[in-house]
Steps between C-alpha positions, in 0.01 A plus 500: 500500500637835401580785755227714338230221565637436857483869591148511363401208737673646802350851450144381444545261788582799721190660381290189554638480863309829574179368351528164694611674815197729520256239633772348720555841651135549573486161668800592716333830588165357592653202697718729709840426364575874468872478528517265205240718319694819522836338389334320192323824420828675494643216268198556269569865477874431447421267210285769350808720483727242339286319245445797260866610531621151421252459204647816344866414584467155346273630214224243580202742528167370360136596505430188712773601746373862512142367576623260770708776658198734512276216658790421752541879576115547573479185710795596707364850563162352568631273758693783672182699524311202631769484765440866577134430553577203731790636699475891466117558480516813709754651238262402220202678680726816562594506123179373345451810278841423342413132447168587352657727250754246407229227460288731296789587259601135479139388414476780243825397340409124495157546374601746224778249397257211481255715301766614259722185480305222648775450756716671771790721396858409529672822420776488765556877474780672686237633740353147556864374587550786737151449656576124533823558668354753754201279572731200558724680737208647689320172522807326619585750763154528627512144626857535643446820696252597769358801318478571126743740350251772395726699264563167317124431498421828343774493256394149387129581476576825320720336241241220475218744430698664231597168345131385488392836332791462253377141422142637444638762263711229321202271455325800330806589276586139389222343282652144536645315798876543539749373761796685642408863421736727672240791555291770349800688373621203292145451345458859421848521351438206268162653394676821379 
Protein backbone atom coordinates (compact mmCIF):
# COMPACT_ATOMS: atom_id res chain seq x y z
CA UNK A 1 0.00 0.00 0.00
CA UNK A 2 1.40 3.42 -0.96
CA UNK A 3 2.20 6.17 1.52
CA UNK A 4 -0.56 8.32 0.05
CA UNK A 5 -3.17 5.61 0.67
CA UNK A 6 -1.81 4.92 4.18
CA UNK A 7 -2.03 8.63 5.04
CA UNK A 8 -5.62 8.69 3.74
CA UNK A 9 -6.61 5.79 6.04
CA UNK A 10 -4.84 7.23 9.09
CA UNK A 11 -6.28 10.73 8.66
CA UNK A 12 -9.83 9.53 8.04
CA UNK A 13 -9.37 7.13 10.97
CA UNK A 14 -8.57 10.11 13.20
CA UNK A 15 -11.74 11.82 11.98
CA UNK A 16 -13.79 8.65 12.51
CA UNK A 17 -12.46 8.49 16.06
CA UNK A 18 -14.32 11.73 16.85
CA UNK A 19 -17.56 10.40 15.38
CA UNK A 20 -17.29 7.11 17.29
CA UNK A 21 -16.11 8.87 20.47
CA UNK A 22 -19.21 11.10 20.69
CA UNK A 23 -21.67 8.46 21.98
CA UNK A 24 -18.95 6.97 24.19
CA UNK A 25 -18.35 10.40 25.72
CA UNK A 26 -22.06 10.80 26.39
CA UNK A 27 -22.17 7.41 28.12
CA UNK A 28 -19.18 8.41 30.27
CA UNK A 29 -20.83 11.73 31.11
CA UNK A 30 -24.17 10.23 32.12
CA UNK A 31 -22.67 7.32 34.06
CA UNK A 32 -20.45 9.57 36.17
CA UNK A 33 -17.04 8.82 34.69
CA UNK A 34 -16.31 12.54 34.53
CA UNK A 35 -12.53 12.29 34.78
CA UNK A 36 -12.38 10.01 31.73
CA UNK A 37 -15.03 12.14 29.96
CA UNK A 38 -13.04 15.37 30.22
CA UNK A 39 -9.76 13.77 29.10
CA UNK A 40 -11.33 11.99 26.11
CA UNK A 41 -13.17 15.19 25.18
CA UNK A 42 -9.78 16.94 25.16
CA UNK A 43 -8.42 14.18 22.88
CA UNK A 44 -11.39 14.64 20.54
CA UNK A 45 -10.75 18.37 20.27
CA UNK A 46 -7.02 17.73 19.73
CA UNK A 47 -7.74 15.30 16.90
CA UNK A 48 -9.94 18.00 15.36
CA UNK A 49 -6.88 20.23 15.19
CA UNK A 50 -4.62 17.66 13.58
CA UNK A 51 -6.73 15.79 11.00
CA UNK A 52 -7.29 18.75 8.67
CA UNK A 53 -3.67 19.84 8.97
CA UNK A 54 -2.46 16.33 8.18
CA UNK A 55 -4.87 15.98 5.24
CA UNK A 56 -3.47 19.15 3.66
CA UNK A 57 0.15 18.26 4.48
CA UNK A 58 -0.10 14.80 2.89
CA UNK A 59 -2.40 16.04 0.10
CA UNK A 60 -5.19 13.59 0.88
CA UNK A 61 -8.09 16.01 1.09
CA UNK A 62 -11.39 14.72 -0.23
CA UNK A 63 -15.07 15.60 -0.21
CA UNK A 64 -15.79 12.55 1.95
CA UNK A 65 -13.04 13.52 4.39
CA UNK A 66 -14.36 17.07 4.53
CA UNK A 67 -17.90 15.83 5.27
CA UNK A 68 -16.66 13.40 7.92
CA UNK A 69 -14.62 16.18 9.50
CA UNK A 70 -17.68 18.45 9.68
CA UNK A 71 -19.74 15.67 11.28
CA UNK A 72 -16.95 14.94 13.78
CA UNK A 73 -16.61 18.66 14.59
CA UNK A 74 -20.33 19.11 15.18
CA UNK A 75 -20.61 15.96 17.31
CA UNK A 76 -17.61 16.93 19.45
CA UNK A 77 -18.97 20.42 20.11
CA UNK A 78 -22.44 18.97 20.78
CA UNK A 79 -20.98 16.59 23.39
CA UNK A 80 -19.15 19.51 25.00
CA UNK A 81 -22.38 21.52 25.16
CA UNK A 82 -24.29 18.55 26.61
CA UNK A 83 -21.49 18.34 29.20
CA UNK A 84 -22.09 22.01 30.02
CA UNK A 85 -25.80 21.32 30.54
CA UNK A 86 -25.06 18.37 32.82
CA UNK A 87 -22.12 19.76 34.79
CA UNK A 88 -22.43 23.55 34.57
CA UNK A 89 -26.16 24.18 34.27
CA UNK A 90 -26.01 27.39 36.34
CA UNK A 91 -23.57 28.79 33.80
CA UNK A 92 -25.95 27.84 30.96
CA UNK A 93 -28.80 29.63 32.75
CA UNK A 94 -26.68 32.76 33.29
CA UNK A 95 -25.67 32.86 29.62
CA UNK A 96 -28.93 31.62 28.10
CA UNK A 97 -29.37 34.63 25.80
CA UNK A 98 -25.97 33.96 24.20
CA UNK A 99 -26.84 30.27 23.78
CA UNK A 100 -30.24 31.12 22.24
CA UNK A 101 -28.57 33.47 19.72
CA UNK A 102 -26.03 30.78 18.80
CA UNK A 103 -28.74 28.15 18.47
CA UNK A 104 -30.88 30.47 16.32
CA UNK A 105 -27.99 31.29 13.98
CA UNK A 106 -27.02 27.61 13.76
CA UNK A 107 -30.59 26.56 12.90
CA UNK A 108 -30.88 29.30 10.27
CA UNK A 109 -27.56 28.26 8.72
CA UNK A 110 -28.38 24.54 8.67
CA UNK A 111 -31.96 25.07 7.42
CA UNK A 112 -30.80 27.40 4.66
CA UNK A 113 -28.07 24.93 3.60
CA UNK A 114 -30.59 22.07 3.46
CA UNK A 115 -33.01 24.25 1.51
CA UNK A 116 -30.32 25.36 -0.92
CA UNK A 117 -28.13 22.23 -1.22
CA UNK A 118 -30.08 19.38 0.35
CA UNK A 119 -27.29 18.86 2.91
CA UNK A 120 -25.20 20.63 5.53
CA UNK A 121 -22.30 22.83 4.53
CA UNK A 122 -18.66 21.84 4.83
CA UNK A 123 -17.01 25.17 4.08
CA UNK A 124 -14.21 25.02 6.70
CA UNK A 125 -13.63 28.77 6.44
CA UNK A 126 -10.87 30.55 8.34
CA UNK A 127 -13.52 31.88 10.73
CA UNK A 128 -14.86 28.34 11.23
CA UNK A 129 -11.36 27.07 12.05
CA UNK A 130 -10.82 29.94 14.50
CA UNK A 131 -14.25 29.38 16.10
CA UNK A 132 -13.58 25.64 16.44
CA UNK A 133 -10.22 26.27 18.10
CA UNK A 134 -11.72 28.75 20.58
CA UNK A 135 -14.73 26.51 21.27
CA UNK A 136 -12.43 23.57 21.90
CA UNK A 137 -10.16 25.50 24.27
CA UNK A 138 -13.15 26.88 26.18
CA UNK A 139 -14.97 23.55 26.40
CA UNK A 140 -11.84 21.74 27.56
CA UNK A 141 -10.94 24.37 30.17
CA UNK A 142 -14.50 24.63 31.51
CA UNK A 143 -14.31 20.99 32.66
CA UNK A 144 -10.82 21.35 34.14
CA UNK A 145 -11.39 24.60 36.07
CA UNK A 146 -13.78 25.56 38.84
CA UNK A 147 -15.18 28.57 36.97
CA UNK A 148 -15.51 29.24 33.23
CA UNK A 149 -12.99 31.68 31.74
CA UNK A 150 -15.46 34.39 30.73
CA UNK A 151 -13.21 36.33 28.35
CA UNK A 152 -12.59 33.10 26.47
CA UNK A 153 -16.32 32.31 26.48
CA UNK A 154 -17.26 35.69 25.00
CA UNK A 155 -14.44 35.55 22.47
CA UNK A 156 -15.41 32.02 21.37
CA UNK A 157 -19.12 32.81 21.13
CA UNK A 158 -18.50 36.12 19.34
CA UNK A 159 -16.29 34.48 16.70
CA UNK A 160 -18.81 31.60 16.40
CA UNK A 161 -21.65 34.07 15.76
CA UNK A 162 -19.57 35.78 13.04
CA UNK A 163 -18.72 32.38 11.55
CA UNK A 164 -22.38 31.34 11.42
CA UNK A 165 -23.35 34.65 9.78
CA UNK A 166 -20.53 34.18 7.26
CA UNK A 167 -21.79 30.67 6.44
CA UNK A 168 -25.35 31.97 5.92
CA UNK A 169 -23.95 34.57 3.50
CA UNK A 170 -21.83 31.92 1.75
CA UNK A 171 -24.88 29.70 1.26
CA UNK A 172 -26.58 32.70 -0.36
CA UNK A 173 -23.54 33.48 -2.58
CA UNK A 174 -22.75 29.93 -3.71
CA UNK A 175 -25.41 28.37 -5.94
CA UNK A 176 -23.90 24.87 -5.59
CA UNK A 177 -22.48 23.00 -2.61
CA UNK A 178 -18.73 23.38 -2.17
CA UNK A 179 -16.23 22.14 0.40
CA UNK A 180 -13.26 23.98 1.85
CA UNK A 181 -14.22 27.56 1.00
CA UNK A 182 -11.86 29.95 2.79
CA UNK A 183 -14.37 32.75 3.31
CA UNK A 184 -16.54 35.46 1.80
CA UNK A 185 -13.54 37.41 0.53
CA UNK A 186 -12.34 34.42 -1.53
CA UNK A 187 -15.80 33.88 -3.04
CA UNK A 188 -16.28 37.55 -3.93
CA UNK A 189 -12.76 37.73 -5.41
CA UNK A 190 -13.52 34.75 -7.69
CA UNK A 191 -16.82 36.32 -8.79
CA UNK A 192 -15.06 39.53 -9.89
